[in-house]
C-alpha positions, 0 to 999 in steps of 0.5 A: 494492412499499412505498416505502422510508423514507430514515430507514431503513438504505440497505444492511442485512446481516443474518446473512449467511453465504457459502460456496465450493463445490469438488469437495472441500468447502464452504469457509465464506467469511464466516459470520454477518456483520451491518451497516448503513449509513445514508444519505449514511454511509460505512462502512469494512470492513478486515481482513487479506486472506482474511477475507471483506471483497471477498467481502462486498462481491461478495454485495451485487452478487450477482456470486459466480461459479459456485461462491460461494453465499449460504447464509444471511441476507439483504442488503437494499437500500432495503428490499428482499432483494437475495438473492432478487431475479430477474435482471432487477431486478438488472441494472437496480440494478447500475450505476445505484442500486448501483456498484462501484469496484475495485482494478485501474482497467484491469480496469474499462476497455475498452481498444478504446474512447475514454473518452468513449464508455465514460462515455456508454454509463453514462446511455445504458444505465441512463437510456435518455438521448440520445447528445449529452445523455450525451457533455455528462454525461460531459464535466461529470462528468470535470471533477468528477473534478478532470481537466485537459482534459475535452475532450482526455480523452474523445478519449483511449483508457485507455493513453493515461491514467496510473494516477491518471487512469484511477482517476478515470475508473473513479470518474466512470463509477460516479457517471454514473448518481448511484448511491445506494450506492457500493462501492469495493474498495481503490480506491487500493491501486496508486497513489502517496501523492500521487495517493491522496491526490487520490483520497480528497478527490475521494471525499469531496467527490463523496460529500458532492456527490452524498449518496452511500453508501459501503461502503469496503474497505480494509487501510489504517486511516489511509485509512478514518479519512479517508474513512469515518465508520463502521467494521467490522473483519473477521477470518476470515469475520466481523465482530469489531468495529463502531461510530464510526470515532473511537470504534473507534480510541480505545477499540477493544474487541476483541483483534484490533482493538488487534493491528493498531493494534499492528502499524503505525507509528503516530508515536512507534513506535521500531525500538529503543526502541518495536518494533512487536508482530507478530500472533503465529501465523497466519491460520486457513484457512477450513476449518480455523478454530478452535472458539469465537473464530476469533481464539483462538489469536492472542489475548493474552487467551485463556482455555481452556474459555471462548473455545473453548467454543462460538460467540461472539456480537456484543456490545454496547459502550458507545458509538454502535452500538459492538459487539464479538465477544468474550467477555471485552471487559468485564474486560480493561484495554484502557488497560494498554500492550502488554508491551514488546518487547525493547529493542535497541541501534541498529546502530552505522553503519560505514564507506561501502560504497557511494559513488555518484557523479555518476550518470546513467542515460538510456534512447534510445529511438525515437518511430515506432511500428515502430522509426523516426522521431527518437530521444529520451532518457529521463532516468531518473537525473539526477547522483545522488551518495550513500553507504550505510555499514555496518550504516545504512538508507537510505530511498528514497522517491518516486513511480511514475517518479521513478528509485528501480527504475532506481537499484535496477537499475543498483547490481544490475547489471541495467543500466548506468549512462550516466555516473557511478560506482558504488563498491562495496566499493572496486570500480567497477561502474557499467559491469559488467552482473551476468552479468560481476560475480565471484561474491563481488560478486554475493553481496556486494549482493542484492535482495528484491523486492516481490512474493513471489509472482513471485520464487520457482520454483514447482516447486521447494521452499523448501529446494531454493531456498535451496540453489540460491543456496548453490551459485552463491554457492560456499557449502558443499564438500559437499551436507551442509554446503549443506543444514546451511547451509539449515536455519540460514538458515530459521532466521535468518528464523524459519521451521521447519525442516519448511519446507524441504520445502513448495512455494511454493504452500503458503506464505502472503505472508509465509512467501513473502516470508521465504524469499526475504530467506533465498535474499538472505542465503545468500551472506552479503549485506552490502548488500541492496536491498529494493524495496517488500519489505512492501508486498505484505503485510498490516499484521500481516504487514508488522510481522514482516517488517519486525522480521526484517530489522532483527534480521538487520541488527544480526547481519550488519551489513547495509547496507539500501537501503529503497525505499518510498513508504510513510513511515510505515515509513520513519520507522520502520526508516530512519536517513537517508531520500533523496527522489527526484523525475524522477530527481533527490535533491531531499532527503537527511538523517536521518530526524529532519530529513527529517521535520521543517520545513524541508523540500523542497517535494516532501517536504512535500506526501509527508507531507502525504498520508500516511495515518494511522491516529491521530484524534489526529495533525493534518496539513496537507492538501496535494494536488499538482496533477497528475502526475509529469511525463514523463522523456522530456520533463521541464520546464525549470529545477527538476524539480518547479516544474509541481507546487509551491505554493511557487514564487511565493516565488522572485523572477524566476521561475528555478524555471522556468529554472534547476536548483536548486543542492544546498544543504547546511542543516547536519548533512549535510541537503542540499535542491536547491531555490531557496527563500530560507533565511528562506521555508524557516524559515517552513516548519510541521510537516506532522504535530502530535500533539494534547496529551493 
């Protein structure tokens, strides 16, 4: 076999077509897909769910399952065609020269094996290494992925590690045999932004250290900008634009790429004066693709008879290996601003409708395996005090485990408070579980959940589910009146009335979330708790659902408590922001106050961790050490002191012994921190936008 020339692509995908075969039909998942990854290069693969990103990755691994088949084209790794390679040769390549990291780390780890044994297994199988040498290598790689106390980690089982630690172990496992190509399929989607920032910094550093080439699959354009050298944008099974990352971001030459950027909340977007622009229409199903350009039915530049005349090939555009699948790319004025969305009035904020004072929620749990042992206390919420006013959006942000969802459960009556008060429309409800709340209270306070797939009854039609909510809330004096109100609610969430007859399985993720919102507003909700309502949706759908929530809020003067870890969307839609850490409110203020210095040190780290898809934006890089401490064993003093980079600025070590007081910085901006005023004044902005 001829030796591979390192000046050639390490991975070359040429006109790849992949289909899945069902009893009814052949479903073309990927068509005529081409891309090249050079040695040491990181290639980003981006696009909406269902566009074929993961299918391409699985084709490289030759792991398409029983009904998936490569029906055309080639996939060459170091010059060898993987599509014609035998099983034995493939086994030698997988895990040794090509490794893959999946989205869910626990799917890659054996829950019954210790971490050390799982890591050592890789070089023992792929390189014939002895056990002692393999364990020594495992320890070195665990240290490389910046995990504390490698010896403890090696002797731990997967369930004893946090999600971020598990993902680092999966990365370590992939790197054990020093692969030439690393495929990462949404490796940080399930992680907090602070953990994500650490993983991204780690992946970049290890890529440089080991000279590993990468295929990085993500729907997060900001992450791709931080990690990758080159970019391939996919839409409906095809590559529609490819090129140098910064070049594509600044001089895009495909309407879909442009539409994606207009749908994400970059700095400068504003819900009233510069609203996001959602991509019209829906993503086509694989067997319902239009003739000609797949993006044609949703494109602002579509010309009938031309764009739908036949297959559209990739065309070269100016730049570094820049190409686009658009017939009109040279005719479009790419610098023209987006058609201005309807500028709307900012919703006037009224009197407080929700008042929370000194709220505590503790859980008492047994330390014994079967219920015995000493009782321990989990302090999920500690002395929370805040108000939410009529017509305002109050964002609640923080990492997993900070107490956001526990607060939501107490507000909803799914849990009762351990201490403190919750006053909703002048009724104290902190000790009243939901089954004991009156119908008016339940109707007034509703929730929109994170995952639209889990909140709808799969055996009930969409219309019936909304009518059922109307029946529970006692709205309408007849079936006809409730049916009429149900159709009005479908109008409210901008769904066709014909959807009343559809079953949930016939709806996309964004459409299901709209049904969830319609159901939440069925009783005329005045306060809505939205728990990560757009995090499971594609960016184009996010823009539409966010716009819908704002539109309903303006019409109904709803108070929205928006729980999120995505600070880009928080900056775009919130009026005030409450930052939580380990059960405490560490900062609260208007959006402008919280996003500008002085910051609480934790807010500063959160802002630094947010990936922003704009090369003109410069950020301080602050990577937090360690994970959020356990609420069962919180640190003494300031809850954030174990991870704070400013702690040395406070004399006398009081950060480690005394809980900081709440300090008012003026105009309702407050932080819980020991830092002196002159230190806070020295803080510089985390995010700055370079001048044009």
